[in-house]
RODOKE-922389 format. One line per field, with one value per residue (C-alpha): x, y, z; residue number from 1. Coordinates in steps of 0.1 Angstrom, whole numbers, always signed. Layout:
N
px (X / ...)
py (Y / ...)
pz (Z / ...)
nr (NUM / ...)
REM end
This chain:
183
px (+1483 / +1521 / +1549 / +1569 / +1562 / +1566 / +1601 / +1610 / +1602 / +1622 / +1652 / +1649 / +1652 / +1635 / +1613 / +1639 / +1667 / +1647 / +1641 / +1678 / +1689 / +1665 / +1672 / +1635 / +1612 / +1601 / +1565 / +1568 / +1579 / +1551 / +1526 / +1538 / +1535 / +1500 / +1491 / +1482 / +1507 / +1524 / +1562 / +1574 / +1590 / +1625 / +1615 / +1603 / +1636 / +1655 / +1634 / +1640 / +1677 / +1677 / +1657 / +1675 / +1709 / +1696 / +1682 / +1714 / +1734 / +1711 / +1716 / +1754 / +1754 / +1733 / +1739 / +1767 / +1756 / +1771 / +1759 / +1732 / +1745 / +1724 / +1697 / +1671 / +1635 / +1609 / +1587 / +1557 / +1567 / +1571 / +1536 / +1523 / +1512 / +1534 / +1566 / +1592 / +1618 / +1643 / +1620 / +1617 / +1655 / +1660 / +1634 / +1648 / +1684 / +1675 / +1654 / +1666 / +1699 / +1682 / +1658 / +1681 / +1675 / +1639 / +1630 / +1607 / +1581 / +1548 / +1521 / +1490 / +1459 / +1426 / +1399 / +1425 / +1447 / +1482 / +1484 / +1516 / +1547 / +1571 / +1603 / +1631 / +1635 / +1630 / +1597 / +1587 / +1593 / +1575 / +1545 / +1542 / +1562 / +1584 / +1558 / +1533 / +1504 / +1497 / +1468 / +1448 / +1424 / +1432 / +1421 / +1445 / +1445 / +1441 / +1463 / +1444 / +1458 / +1451 / +1464 / +1439 / +1405 / +1412 / +1411 / +1414 / +1439 / +1445 / +1482 / +1504 / +1541 / +1553 / +1583 / +1588 / +1606 / +1609 / +1574 / +1556 / +1550 / +1541 / +1522 / +1545 / +1525 / +1518 / +1555 / +1563 / +1532 / +1508 / +1476 / +1447 / +1444 / +1436 / +1466 / +1465 / +1479 / +1495 / +1472)
py (+1077 / +1078 / +1058 / +1088 / +1082 / +1045 / +1051 / +1075 / +1048 / +1022 / +1045 / +1065 / +1098 / +1128 / +1152 / +1179 / +1158 / +1153 / +1190 / +1197 / +1172 / +1187 / +1223 / +1227 / +1240 / +1215 / +1227 / +1216 / +1181 / +1179 / +1189 / +1160 / +1136 / +1148 / +1147 / +1184 / +1189 / +1166 / +1166 / +1174 / +1147 / +1161 / +1162 / +1126 / +1116 / +1134 / +1116 / +1083 / +1089 / +1099 / +1069 / +1045 / +1055 / +1051 / +1017 / +1007 / +1018 / +1000 / +968 / +972 / +976 / +946 / +921 / +896 / +888 / +904 / +938 / +940 / +968 / +998 / +997 / +1023 / +1028 / +1037 / +1067 / +1042 / +1028 / +1063 / +1071 / +1037 / +1026 / +995 / +976 / +970 / +943 / +970 / +981 / +944 / +939 / +972 / +963 / +928 / +940 / +966 / +944 / +908 / +915 / +925 / +895 / +867 / +846 / +854 / +864 / +890 / +873 / +879 / +856 / +847 / +840 / +823 / +829 / +836 / +806 / +810 / +791 / +804 / +823 / +843 / +847 / +852 / +878 / +852 / +841 / +878 / +883 / +851 / +860 / +897 / +901 / +923 / +947 / +942 / +967 / +982 / +1004 / +1021 / +1049 / +1047 / +1011 / +982 / +956 / +919 / +894 / +879 / +847 / +849 / +813 / +799 / +812 / +847 / +834 / +863 / +861 / +885 / +892 / +904 / +912 / +886 / +880 / +843 / +821 / +783 / +774 / +806 / +841 / +875 / +900 / +931 / +948 / +979 / +982 / +986 / +1000 / +1028 / +1008 / +1001 / +965 / +941 / +921 / +884 / +863 / +829 / +803)
pz (+950 / +945 / +961 / +974 / +1011 / +1007 / +991 / +1019 / +1044 / +1025 / +1021 / +1053 / +1034 / +1050 / +1031 / +1039 / +1024 / +992 / +989 / +995 / +969 / +944 / +954 / +959 / +987 / +1013 / +1007 / +971 / +980 / +1006 / +979 / +958 / +987 / +994 / +956 / +956 / +928 / +903 / +897 / +862 / +841 / +851 / +887 / +885 / +869 / +897 / +923 / +906 / +907 / +944 / +955 / +932 / +946 / +982 / +975 / +958 / +988 / +1012 / +992 / +990 / +1028 / +1035 / +1006 / +1002 / +966 / +935 / +927 / +899 / +876 / +868 / +894 / +885 / +896 / +869 / +870 / +868 / +901 / +916 / +903 / +916 / +882 / +876 / +885 / +858 / +860 / +870 / +899 / +909 / +909 / +928 / +955 / +959 / +961 / +987 / +1010 / +1008 / +1024 / +1056 / +1055 / +1066 / +1035 / +1029 / +993 / +978 / +956 / +940 / +951 / +931 / +951 / +942 / +967 / +994 / +987 / +974 / +941 / +924 / +933 / +911 / +931 / +906 / +880 / +853 / +869 / +872 / +835 / +825 / +846 / +837 / +805 / +826 / +838 / +867 / +865 / +899 / +891 / +864 / +870 / +907 / +910 / +916 / +889 / +894 / +875 / +846 / +832 / +795 / +791 / +815 / +802 / +816 / +851 / +876 / +905 / +933 / +938 / +966 / +972 / +997 / +1019 / +1014 / +1039 / +1036 / +1047 / +1052 / +1037 / +1049 / +1028 / +1025 / +997 / +1018 / +1025 / +988 / +972 / +983 / +987 / +1009 / +997 / +1026 / +1038 / +1030 / +1059 / +1060 / +1075)
nr (1 / 2 / 3 / 4 / 5 / 6 / 7 / 8 / 9 / 10 / 11 / 12 / 13 / 14 / 15 / 16 / 17 / 18 / 19 / 20 / 21 / 22 / 23 / 24 / 25 / 26 / 27 / 28 / 29 / 30 / 31 / 32 / 33 / 34 / 35 / 36 / 37 / 38 / 39 / 40 / 41 / 42 / 43 / 44 / 45 / 46 / 47 / 48 / 49 / 50 / 51 / 52 / 53 / 54 / 55 / 56 / 57 / 58 / 59 / 60 / 61 / 62 / 63 / 64 / 65 / 66 / 67 / 68 / 69 / 70 / 71 / 72 / 73 / 74 / 75 / 76 / 77 / 78 / 79 / 80 / 81 / 82 / 83 / 84 / 85 / 86 / 87 / 88 / 89 / 90 / 91 / 92 / 93 / 94 / 95 / 96 / 97 / 98 / 99 / 100 / 101 / 102 / 103 / 104 / 105 / 106 / 107 / 108 / 109 / 110 / 111 / 112 / 113 / 114 / 115 / 116 / 117 / 118 / 119 / 120 / 121 / 122 / 123 / 124 / 125 / 126 / 127 / 128 / 129 / 130 / 131 / 132 / 133 / 134 / 135 / 136 / 137 / 138 / 139 / 140 / 141 / 142 / 143 / 144 / 145 / 146 / 147 / 148 / 149 / 150 / 151 / 152 / 153 / 154 / 155 / 156 / 157 / 158 / 159 / 160 / 161 / 162 / 163 / 164 / 165 / 166 / 167 / 168 / 169 / 170 / 171 / 172 / 173 / 174 / 175 / 176 / 177 / 178 / 179 / 180 / 181 / 182 / 183)
REM end
């Protein structure tokens, strides 16, 4: 389960455009999307560059904030393994400009109730030491709070407004996790 199709949706890049940018066959790119084949490290790096530049351009078009220098997606995010701080900054930069003041955040849930939110890059680093694990061995990982008797929290990527949130996890990560809705 990789994030290639998710990134195509976020950046509005077609499979044909990816193949053209990589000087590859469309059938090869489709085989990556369908997980019938795995890109090489060099191909993952090239894909990272393509998607990073498109998210960067999307942010520049929509944002009024100062540009965060050196936006770059990680191969772990492309492979749907984890989010680095750089991925986090890239996704926030690309999406928040279109959200009329809403913010991308990570919400921590205990039995379906939102108990904590990491909204800024500093909060993201503090919560995850700069790396949010998405999946291992094909299974999504909960957040385990080692400082609170290894309490287990469910987590979701959220679009936060002043008083509400919307679960946008499926928009950013290839997953079949059930959506958590605001009550």
